[in-house]
LOLUM-632648 format. One record per residue: x, y, z of N, C-alpha, C in turn. Coordinates in steps of 0.05 Angstrom, whole numbers. Atoms other than C-alpha are relative to their C-alpha. Layout:
R    n.px    n.py    n.pz   ca.px   ca.py   ca.pz    c.px    c.py    c.pz
R       X       Y       Z       X       Y       Z       X       Y       Z
...
***
This chain:
R    n.px    n.py    n.pz   ca.px   ca.py   ca.pz    c.px    c.py    c.pz
R     -14     -29       7    -587    -252      97      16      -6     -23
R     -13      -1      22    -558    -241      33      26       5       0
R     -31      -4      -2    -487    -249      16       7      30     -13
R     -14     -28      15    -448    -186       3      16      -4     -21
R     -12       2      27    -423    -174     -64      25      15       0
R     -16     -15      -2    -351    -154     -65      17       0     -27
R     -12      -1      25    -316    -131    -125      33       9      11
R     -30      -2      -4    -236    -143    -116      11      10     -23
R     -10     -13      21    -198     -98    -158      32      -7       0
R     -29       6      -6    -126    -119    -171      13       4     -36
R     -13      -4      27     -74    -111    -229      11      26       2
R      -7     -27       7     -70     -42    -250      22       8     -19
R     -16     -12      20     -23       3    -292      29       4      12
R     -27      -5     -10      35       9    -243      20     -24       0
R     -22      19       1     103     -31    -239      -6     -19      24
R       3      21     -13      73     -68    -183     -27     -16      -6
R      24      16      14      19    -101    -223      -2     -28       7
R       4      28      -7      38    -171    -209       1      -8      27
R       6       5     -31      45    -164    -134     -29       6       7
R      31      -4      -3     -28    -134    -137     -17     -28      -2
R      15      24      10     -48    -200    -173       4     -22      27
R      -7      21     -21     -16    -244    -116     -17       9      23
R      11      -6     -23     -43    -206     -65     -31      -3      -1
R      28       5       5    -112    -206     -93     -10     -28       6
R       3      28      -3    -108    -284     -96      -8      -4      26
R       1       6     -24     -96    -284     -22     -27       9      15
R      23     -16     -11    -155    -236      -7     -22     -16      -6
R      21      18       8    -202    -278     -49       0     -29       7
R      -4      28     -14    -178    -346     -21     -18       4      29
R      11       2     -29    -197    -315      49     -27       7       9
R      31     -10      -6    -271    -291      37     -16     -25      -2
R      18      22      -8    -322    -336      65     -21      -3     -24
R      19       1      17    -366    -359       5     -30       3       5
R      30       7     -12    -425    -371      52      -8      30       0
R       9     -25      -7    -428    -296      67       8      19     -20
R     -11     -20      17    -389    -258       4       0     -15     -24
R       2      13      32    -399    -268     -70      22      19     -13
R     -19     -10      10    -335    -246    -101       0       5     -28
R      -1     -11      26    -331    -203    -162      29       3     -11
R     -30      -1       4    -259    -214    -191       1      21     -22
R      -5     -14      17    -241    -152    -228      32       6      -2
R     -30      -6       6    -173    -152    -265       5      25     -15
R      -9     -23      19    -143     -83    -292      26      -4     -10
R     -26       7      18     -95     -97    -347      17      26       3
R     -23     -21      -9     -32     -57    -351      -7      24     -21
R      10     -25      19     -70     -11    -406     -24      15      12
R      23     -17     -13    -121       9    -352     -29     -17      -9
R      33      15       7    -181     -36    -377     -12     -15      22
R      12      23     -25    -226     -73    -325     -17     -21     -15
R       9      26       7    -242    -144    -335     -19     -10      19
R      11      22     -11    -294    -186    -306      13     -26      -3
R     -16      22       4    -253    -250    -294     -17     -19       9
R      12      18      -8    -280    -315    -286      10     -14      23
R     -10      13     -24    -238    -334    -228      23      15       9
R     -26     -14     -13    -179    -307    -184      26      -3     -13
R     -29       0      18    -109    -296    -215      14     -29      15
R     -19      24     -10     -61    -359    -212      21       9      15
R     -26     -10     -11      -6    -358    -164      26     -15     -19
R     -24       8      16      69    -362    -193       1     -39       2
R      -4      24      -4      70    -432    -163     -18     -15     -15
R      21      19      14      11    -453    -202       1       2     -30
R      -7      -9      30      33    -420    -272      26      -2      -9
R     -29      -3      10     104    -419    -270      10      24      -4
R      -6     -24       7     105    -347    -279     -17      24      14
R      16     -17     -14      85    -281    -247     -26       9     -12
R      28      -9      15      14    -265    -257      -4      28     -14
R       4     -24      13     -10    -212    -303     -29      -1     -14
R      28      -4       8     -81    -190    -329       1      -2     -32
R       1       3      32     -92    -212    -405     -20      21      -5
R      21     -19       8    -129    -157    -438     -22     -12     -14
R      22       7      16    -167    -208    -477     -12     -23      20
R      14      20     -17    -188    -248    -417     -20      10      18
R      24     -11      -9    -255    -243    -388     -16      20     -16
R      16     -16       8    -306    -195    -399       7      34       4
R      -9     -28      -1    -291    -117    -411     -30       9      14
R      23     -11     -19    -331     -79    -355       4      30       5
R      -3     -31     -12    -347      -5    -333     -19       6      22
R      17       0     -28    -373      15    -263     -25      22     -11
R      21     -16       7    -444      43    -271     -19       3      29
R      17      -4     -23    -488      75    -213     -26      17      -7
R      21     -14      -2    -555      99    -211     -21      -5      24
R       6       3     -29    -587     115    -143      16     -15      17
R     -18      15     -17    -569      66     -94      10     -22     -15
R     -10      22      14    -552      17    -151      27       0     -10
R     -26      -2       3    -480      -1    -161       6     -26     -18
R      -3      25      14    -465     -50    -220      28       4     -18
R     -22      -1      23    -407     -68    -268     -12      -9     -21
R      10       5      28    -432     -68    -338      16     -13     -18
R     -19      13      19    -401    -115    -387     -10      14     -29
R       0      -9      28    -389     -98    -462     -26     -16     -13
R      18      23      14    -438    -159    -479     -24       6      16
R      26      -7     -11    -492    -126    -437      -4     -14      29
R       7       7     -28    -484    -165    -371       2      17      16
R       5     -19     -22    -493    -139    -306       7     -11      27
R      -7       9     -25    -458    -151    -241      -2      16      22
R      -3     -12     -24    -481    -119    -179      16      -1      20
R     -19      -1     -22    -436     -97    -126      -9      16      25
R       4     -13     -20    -440     -76     -55      26      13       9
R     -20      -7     -12    -367     -63     -32      22       1     -24
R     -20       6      18    -301     -53     -74      18      -4      20
R     -21       5     -15    -237     -80     -41      26       4     -23
R     -25     -11      15    -180     -41     -79      29     -18      10
R     -27      15       0    -115     -95     -81      14      11     -20
R     -11      -9      21     -83     -47    -120      30      18      10
R     -22     -14      -8      -7     -22    -107       9      14     -18
R     -14     -21      18      27      37    -133     -14      20     -14
R       9     -19      13       6      93    -176     -29     -11     -20
R      28       2      14     -64      94    -209     -21     -25      12
R      15      20     -14     -89      48    -156      -2       2      31
R      -9      -5     -30     -58      62     -85       3      31       2
R      -7     -29      -5     -50     138     -96     -23      20       1
R      14     -21      -4    -117     169     -92     -20      -4     -27
R      19       4      25    -142     156    -166     -19     -16       0
R      19      15      -2    -182      99    -162     -23       6      23
R      21     -12     -21    -213     124     -94     -11      22      -5
R      14     -24      11    -233     185    -126     -21      -5     -19
R      18      11      18    -271     147    -180     -23     -15      15
R      27      11     -12    -307     106    -132     -12      17      24
R      15     -18     -13    -321     168     -88     -21      16     -15
R      16     -14      13    -353     200    -143     -24     -20      -7
R      19      17      10    -392     137    -162     -16      -9      30
R      15      10     -24    -414     132     -88      -2     -25      13
R      -2      26      -8    -387      62     -76      17      -1      26
R     -17      15     -20    -361      33     -10      26     -12      -4
R     -30      15      10    -286      14     -13      16      -1      26
R     -15       5     -19    -237     -13      32      29      16       1
R     -23     -13       0    -179      30      54      -1      33       2
R       0     -28      -1    -158     103      54     -15      11     -21
R      14     -11      17    -197     155      23      21      17     -26
R     -17     -14      21    -167     205     -35      21      10      15
R     -19     -15     -13    -128     248      10      24     -20      13
R     -21      22     -14     -97     192      57      12     -17     -23
R     -19      15      25     -80     150     -10      18      16     -10
R     -20     -18      19     -50     206     -43      28       4      17
R     -20      -4     -17      -8     225      17      20     -23       6
R      -5      32      -4       5     148      30      20      -8     -23
R     -12      13      25      36     141     -40      25      22      -2
R     -22     -21       6      83     204     -35      15       0      20
R     -20       4     -23     143     187       8      10      28       7
R     -14     -25     -10     167     258       7     -23      17      18
R      27     -16     -13      95     293      29       0     -11      26
R       3      12     -29      89     244      84      17       3      22
R     -21      -5     -22     155     254     116      -4      27      11
R       5     -28     -10     135     330     121     -21      -6      19
R      24       6     -18      69     308     155      14     -14      27
R      -8      14     -21     106     258     201      19      17      18
R     -17     -19     -17     158     312     225     -23      22      14
R      15     -13     -11      98     359     235     -11     -12      28
R      16      14     -24      62     310     281      21      -8      19
R     -22       2     -17     128     301     318      17     -26      -1
R      -9      25       5     151     232     293      29       4     -12
R     -31      -3       8     230     222     287      -5     -11     -30
R     -10       9      31     254     218     208      26       2       1
R     -25       1       3     317     202     189       9      23     -20
R      -9     -26      18     358     263     150     -10     -10     -31
R       4       7      27     331     263      77      -4      29     -13
R       2     -20      20     324     307      13     -22      -8     -24
R      17       9      20     278     307     -43      15      10     -26
R      -9      -4      25     308     308    -113     -20      -5     -24
R      19       6      26     268     324    -175      18      -6     -27
R     -14       7      22     285     298    -243      15      23     -15
R     -10     -24       9     294     366    -275      25      12      14
R     -19      -7     -13     339     385    -221      27     -16      -6
R     -23      24       5     385     321    -233      10       8     -27
R      -8       2      28     387     330    -307      13      33      -4
R     -17     -28       6     409     412    -302      19       1      20
R     -21      -7     -18     454     407    -239       9     -27      17
R      -3      25     -12     476     334    -226      23       0      29
R     -22      -8     -19     539     361    -186     -14      14      26
R      13     -10     -21     496     403    -142     -17     -16      17
R      16      18     -19     448     352    -125      16     -18      14
R     -19      15     -18     499     302    -109      16       8      22
R     -11     -13     -21     532     354     -64     -19      -1      23
R      20       1     -20     466     360     -24      -5     -24      10
R       3      26     -12     457     287     -21      19     -10      14
R     -25      15      -7     525     267      -7       5      12      32
R       0     -14     -31     522     318      56     -17     -15      20
R      14      14     -15     472     273      88      18     -23      12
R     -20      20     -12     527     221      96      -8     -29      -8
R       3      29      13     534     151      62       0     -22      23
R      18       8      24     506      99      58     -27      20      -2
R      27     -14       1     442     133      26     -16     -18     -15
R      19      13      14     378     103       3     -14      20     -18
R      14     -19      16     348     129     -59     -26     -14     -10
R      26      10       7     276     117     -75     -18      15     -18
R      17     -14      15     226     135    -125     -22      11      18
R      14      -9     -26     180     180     -84     -31     -12      -3
R      26       1       5     116     153    -114      -8     -34      -6
R       4      26       7     121      77    -119       8     -21      28
R      -2      14     -20     123      18     -69      14     -27      -6
R     -12      29      11     146     -58     -65      28       6      -2
R     -29      -2       3     216     -33     -60      10       3     -32
R      -7      -1      32     214     -23    -139      18      29       2
R     -19     -27       3     266      24    -157      19       6      18
R     -17      -8     -26     304      30     -90      26     -11      -2
R     -32       7       2     378      26     -91      13      11      30
R     -16      -8     -23     429      33     -33      29       9     -12
R     -20     -16      20     482      82     -55      31       0      23
R     -21      -3     -20     556      73     -17      18      19     -11
R     -25     -25       4     596     131     -55     -16      10     -27
R      14     -22      30     585     185    -113     -11     -14     -21
R       8      13      25     582     134    -170     -28     -18       3
R      28      16       0     529      88    -141     -23      17       5
R      18     -15       2     492     151    -124     -14      11     -24
R      12      -3      30     482     169    -193     -12     -22     -12
R      16      22       4     464     104    -211     -25      -8       8
R      25       5     -14     412     100    -160     -23      20      -3
R      21     -17       8     381     165    -180     -12      -4     -29
R      10       5      27     381     145    -252     -21     -23       1
R      25      19      -4     342      80    -230     -24      12      12
R      28     -12     -14     294     120    -189     -13      12     -18
R      20     -22      16     273     169    -241      -8     -22     -26
R      10      15      19     260     107    -286     -33      -5       4
R      27       5      -7     194     103    -247     -14      24       8
R      15     -27     -11     180     173    -219      14      25      -6
R     -10     -28       9     197     246    -235       9      10      28
R     -11      -8     -24     216     254    -160      10     -25      20
R     -12      22     -20     258     219    -112       9       4      27
R     -10      -5     -28     275     212     -39      26      -8       2
R     -24       4     -13     347     214     -12      -3      -5      22
R       0      -2     -32     353     191      58      22     -18       9
R     -23      21      -7     414     169      99      -8     -20      13
R       4      21      -8     418     101     115       5       1      30
R      -4       7     -29     413      80     194      13     -23       0
R     -14      24      -2     467      34     215       8       0      28
R      13      20      11     464      -9     249     -30       2       1
R      19      -7       2     395     -20     239     -20     -24       0
R      19      17       1     331     -64     249     -23      14     -15
R      22      -9      15     269     -59     204     -24     -17      11
R      25       6     -12     206     -61     243     -27      10     -14
R      28     -14      10     136     -55     222     -26      -9      21
R      20       2     -16      71     -48     252     -28       6     -14
R      30      -6      14      -6     -53     227     -18      17      15
R      24     -11     -11     -59      -7     240     -25      -7      -9
R      26      10       5    -133     -26     238     -18      20       9
R      22     -17     -11    -193      21     244      -9      23     -16
R       5     -26       9    -226      84     227       5      24      17
R      -7     -17     -18    -235     139     279      22      -2      27
R     -11      11     -19    -205     100     333      20     -25      -5
R     -21      27       9    -148      51     302      14      -8      19
R     -16      12     -24    -110       5     344      21     -15     -18
R     -15       8      13     -48     -21     328      10     -33       5
R      -9      24      -7     -16     -91     326      23      -8      12
R     -26       8      -8      41    -130     352      22      10     -18
R     -24     -11      15     113    -105     325      12     -21     -13
R     -12      19      14     140    -148     273      31       4      -9
R     -31     -12      10     217    -149     250       2     -16     -28
R     -13       7      28     244    -161     178      26      -3      -2
R     -25       7      -3     308    -196     180      13      -9     -26
R      -7       8      21     339    -198     108      20     -25       1
R     -19      24      -2     379    -266      94      11       2     -32
R     -14      -2      21     429    -256      38      -6      26     -22
R       4     -22      10     408    -190      19       9      21      17
R     -12     -18     -19     439    -125      39     -20      21      16
R      24      -7     -14     368     -97      53     -24     -12     -13
R      24      15       7     297    -116      41      -9      10     -24
R       8     -12      29     294    -102     -33     -22     -17     -14
R      22      21      15     243    -129     -85       7     -30      -1
R      -6      26       5     283    -192     -94      -7     -15      26
R      -1      13     -27     285    -208     -21     -34      -4       6
R      31       6      -4     206    -194     -20     -14     -22     -14
R      17      15      20     178    -232     -77      13     -20     -18
R      -5      23      17     227    -271    -116      21     -20      14
R     -17      17     -15     277    -305     -63     -18     -11      22
R      22      13     -23     231    -350     -16      16       3      22
R     -18       6     -25     289    -351      32      16      29       1
R     -14     -23       3     302    -278      18       2      15      29
R       5     -15     -27     281    -252      90     -14     -17      23
R      13      11     -21     260    -279     159     -15      22      14
R      19     -16     -16     200    -249     192      -1     -10      24
R       1      11     -28     203    -249     267     -25      13      15
R      27      -6      -8     131    -238     296      -9     -11      24
R     -11     -29      -1     131    -211     347      30       5       5
R     -34      -7       0     201    -177     347       6       0      33
R     -10       1     -25     240    -185     405      15      25       6
R      -4     -29     -15     239    -112     440      -8       0      23
R       8      -7     -28     237     -83     504     -33       6       1
R      26      -8       0     162     -73     521       1      30      -4
R      -2     -31       3     180       5     526      -4       9     -33
R      -2      -7      29     202       5     454     -20     -12     -13
R      29       8      13     142     -38     426     -20      23       8
R      20     -21      -1      96      14     460       2      22     -16
R      -8     -24      16     132      72     428      -4      -5     -30
R       3       7      27     128      38     360     -34       3      -3
R      32      -1       3      54      25     364     -16      23       5
R      11     -28      -4      36      96     390       9      12     -22
R      -8     -11      25      79     122     332     -17     -10     -24
R      19      15      19      39      75     285     -23      17      -3
R      26     -12       4     -27     105     301       1      28      -1
R      -6     -27       2       2     178     307       4       7     -31
R      -1       0      25      23     164     234     -24      -5     -15
R      22       5       6     -40     138     216     -22      24      -5
R      17     -28      -8     -77     204     239      14      18     -17
R     -14     -19      13     -22     244     207      -7      -2     -34
R       8      -2      30     -38     227     135     -28      -7      -7
R      32      -2       9    -115     221     142      -6     -35     -10
R       4      30      12    -117     144     136     -21     -10      13
R      23      18      -5    -178      99     139      10     -32      -5
R       0      31       3    -185      24     151      23     -14      10
R     -30      19      -1    -111       0     147      18      12     -13
R     -23     -10       9     -45      20     138      24     -22      13
R     -17       4     -13      24      -8     154      23      18       0
R     -17     -23      -5      79      34     183      24     -16      10
R     -27      13      -2     151      17     175      20      18      20
R     -24     -19     -16     208      40     225      28     -10      -2
R     -29       7      -1     282      37     231       4       1      30
R     -11      -9     -23     311      28     298      31     -10       2
R     -26       4      -9     385      30     322       3       2      29
R       2      -4     -28     397      14     392     -27      10       7
R      24     -16      -5     342      54     427     -11      21     -14
R      11     -24      16     333     106     373     -19     -13     -18
R      26       7      22     268     102     329       0      23     -21
R      11     -16      23     254     128     263     -19     -10     -14
R      19      14      14     195     122     223       5       5     -32
R     -14      -1      29     212     104     146     -26       8     -21
R      19      -2      16     143     100     114     -31     -10       7
R      26      18      -4      69      83     113     -13      -5     -27
R      11      19      27      35      36      64     -30       0       0
R      28       1      -7     -43      48      56     -10     -26     -13
R       9      23      11     -52     -13      14      20     -21       6
R     -20      17      -5      -5     -61      48      -2     -24     -18
R      -6      31      11      19    -132      14     -21     -15      13
R      17      13      -9     -35    -179      22       4     -31      -5
R      -5      29       8       0    -245      -1       4     -16      24
R      -5      16     -19       7    -305      42      19      -1      18
R     -26      -7     -15      76    -281      66       2      25       8
R       0     -30      -9      58    -209      79       1       4      26
R       3      -9     -27      71    -176     140     -26      11      15
R      23     -14     -15       4    -138     151     -17     -25       9
R      20      16     -13     -42    -198     156      13     -20      21
R     -20      19     -22      18    -241     194       0      12      28
R      -2     -11     -18      19    -185     241     -26       0      18
R      30       4     -12     -57    -187     257      -8     -29      10
R       0      29     -12     -54    -265     264      14       3      22
R     -15       3     -25      -5    -256     316     -13      20      20
R      16     -17     -16     -47    -204     346     -22      -9      11
R      25      11      -6    -107    -250     351     -20       2     -16
R      20      -6      26    -143    -230     283      10     -16     -18
R      -7      15      24    -142    -288     236      -9      15     -30
R       0     -12      26    -136    -272     161     -30       3      -8
R      33      -2      10    -214    -286     147     -17      25      16
R      13     -22     -19    -233    -241     205       7      27      -7
R     -13     -24       9    -186    -191     183     -13      14     -22
R      14     -10      23    -219    -182     114     -29       5       7
R      27     -11      -6    -289    -183     143       0      27      17
R       1     -26     -17    -269    -125     195       9      20     -22
R      -7     -21      18    -237     -86     135     -28       8     -17
R      23     -11      14    -303     -91      94     -20      13      17
R      22     -12     -19    -346     -72     155       6      30       4
R     -11     -29      -2    -299     -12     165      -5      16     -24
R       5     -16      23    -309      11      94     -25       5      -6
R      28      -7      -7    -385       7     102      -4      25      20
R       2     -18     -22    -382      45     165       5      28     -11
R     -11     -34       7    -339     106     138     -20       9     -24
R      17     -12      23    -382     107      74     -28      13       9
R      27      -9     -14    -447     111     115       7      27      13
R      -6     -16     -14    -416     160     159       4      32     -17
R      -7     -14      16    -389     202     102     -25      10     -16
R      29       2      10    -458     196      66     -19      18      13
R      21     -19     -18    -492     229     125       4      26      -2
R     -11     -30      -1    -444     287     125      -3      16     -25
R       7     -13      25    -455     299      49     -33       6      -1
R      33      -2       3    -533     294      59      -2      27      16
R       2     -21     -15    -529     350     111       9      24     -16
R     -15     -24      22    -483     397      63     -21       2     -15
R      16      -2      27    -534     385       6     -23      16      12
R      25     -18     -14    -593     410      51       9      28       8
R      -2     -28       1    -554     471      74       6      15     -25
R      -1     -12      27    -538     488       3     -25       5     -11
R      27      -4      11    -610     482     -16     -10      23      16
***
């Protein structure tokens, strides 16, 4: 049996470029070379694709956060002809591929842009499609869908940058009516980039200014207190399943911010499985699957929750969760009995399964049009 040729995409144009590289390294390390031929594709911050000689270096190996060097590797473009899918280099080289694994976090990678490109090219890829990816990237839109699906959401508002520029006092009044403390987030970014916790009017202004550095739309939501931060992983296509529930306990940080996630090795403690009553764990698992369907996900997602006492609120869904060696998504499946290498194999199988189903539907539609 021939090896499956998997193009792993990482880097990208978003503020989560470096985290994407670290996640991709973990994915590449987990792929079985006897069954998979890895085609590492680094996307530089200017959006150029490069066929690299190997996986990105980890911070422990290089002493710095990884970044795709535009001068590294061979510049390539995606080319398809019939059933043939190839990455064609500027030097005339060709690298056939069977499946794409986008390990891209943030805009221009996780938001449906790359997924649309791969759909047009007819290439199977891991994860949610165009719609699920776009909704999963937009924290404001997903909250509307969660509420429509009957999921509990903490009080929140959307603030657009022009509103803030034109009427900061009016925006502040709307936000403060939710009640402090408030969390302020860029609506279309992940990895806790640009997120702040505001305890008063002055901090709210600073938090909105910080969020608008990264996006033109922000979400302001009331902080739940006291709070436990819980996460659940979902895997599948039409009939997805949920993992055990895990808990994130920040250590030395007021909340699970960027520094606690990626810079401070002791910034948080992961408790897997979380110490919860069985009834609450069941509620979270059911809610995670409901959220997965609500935003039209495929393949994988991590769903984040807040719990205070026996009250439960859904926070957000992440359609390309972190895949680093310390990330919650693979750890949750490990604790659920699915080791990391088997998880990656399952995701590749799900991508081909969905591609074949969608291709069959498209063929029927073309016949009807004819």
